[in-house]
N, C-alpha and C positions, 0 to 999 in steps of 0.2 A: 579540507573537510574533515578535520580530526574529531570535532564534536558531533555527537549524535544523541538523539532522544529516544527513549523506549518506554513502553508500558505493556502490561499484560492483562488479560481477562480470561475467565473460565466460561466456556460455553457448554451447555448440556446437549452434546451431540458427538458422534464419532469423528475422528480426525478426517476420514475420507469425505464425510458430509460437509465439514467446515471447509476443507480444501476445495471441494467442488464449487462452492460459492466464491471463494477467493479467485479461483482460476477462470471463472466466467466474467471476463472483463466487460463484455457488452452489457451485463446486468448491473454494473456498479451504480448507475444513477438511481436504481431502486433502493439502495441502502447506504450509499456513500455520497452525500450531498456535495455538489460543486465540482464533480470530476466525471469526465467522459473519456472513453478509450476507443481507438480505432486500431484493431489488430492488423499489423503489417506483415507479420511472418508467423507461421505456425509450425511447431515441431511434429515429429512422428506420433507423439502422444496426444496430439490435438490441442495442446496448450500453447499459449502465445510465446514466441521467442522474441518478438519485437512488437512494439505498439507505440502509437502517438497518444499522449495523454494531454487532455485539455483541462486546465484548472479554470473554473469560472467563479466569479464572486470573491468576496473577501479582499484583502489588500493586494493579492497577487492573482492576476489573470494572465495565463500564458499557455502555450502549447509546446511540448517537448517530446523527444524521441527516447524510448526506453528499451533496454535489452534485458531479458529475463533468463534466469537459471533456476530450474525446478529440481527439488530433491524429493521426488515422489509426493506422498502426502505429509511429509515432515516439514516442508518449508519451500519458500521461494524467495529469491533475491532479485533485485532489479537495480540498474544503474543507468545514468544518463549517457546517451550516445549522440544526442542532438539537442544542444542547448536552445533555450527559447530567448525571447526578448529580455525577460527579467531573471529567469532561472538559469544559473550558470553551472550548477552542480546539484546532483540529487542521487542519493543512494538509499535503498530501503530493503526491508525484509519482513516477511511473516515467518515465524517459527512455531510449529505446532508440536505439542507433546500430550500424550494421553495421561490424564491424572486419575482415572478410575473408569469403571464401566460407564460408557456413554458420556464421558466428560473429556473435554480438550482444553488445555491451556494454550492460548494464542498470545504470542509476544510480537509486537510490531515495533520495529526500529526504523528511524528516519533521520537523515541528515540532508539539509537543503542549503545551498548557497545561492544568494541572489546578487545581482549586479549592483544594487544600490547599497551604500553603507548601512549596516544595521548592527546595533549593540547585540552582543552574544546572548544576553539574557532575554531580550525581546524575540530574537530568532528562535531560541529554544522554547519560549512560551507559545509561539506560533506553531512550531512542530508538535508540541504537546497537545494543543487544541485539535490539530489535524488527526493525530493518533487516537486521542480519546474519542473523538467523533466517529472515526472509522471503526474502532473496536466496538463501541456501543451499537452502531448501525449493523455491523456484522452479527453481533449477538442477537439483536432483535430479529434480523432477517432469518438466521439459521434456526432459532428456537420457535418461530411462529408456526 
């Protein structure tokens, strides 16, 4: 999983407010289409340490297990710990940085491996679509 795709967006909100939305895995269906979470382990800070993610719709429908590492309100990383039927590798991160008063730049990185052969360009295009959709949904949800 050497290749990864990333994109950034600026949201008119403080880092803590943006991270609160990202950390609320149960609310993802409200702003991130096609994904649901079931938190399986919670840390002392109340944030997910482990979760099962279900991808619904699109070319890939699957359920996988993820482990999370949080860096306060500066970011979160996740990695695959339980492969699914189609998804054999997954690594991602949200990184947040303050860009000014009440503004946060959010960078989303994603690398996905699937069990079916796929041309790298097509895989990256799929990752880009997932990232762009998530960032736009996050922005709409936080700024409303």
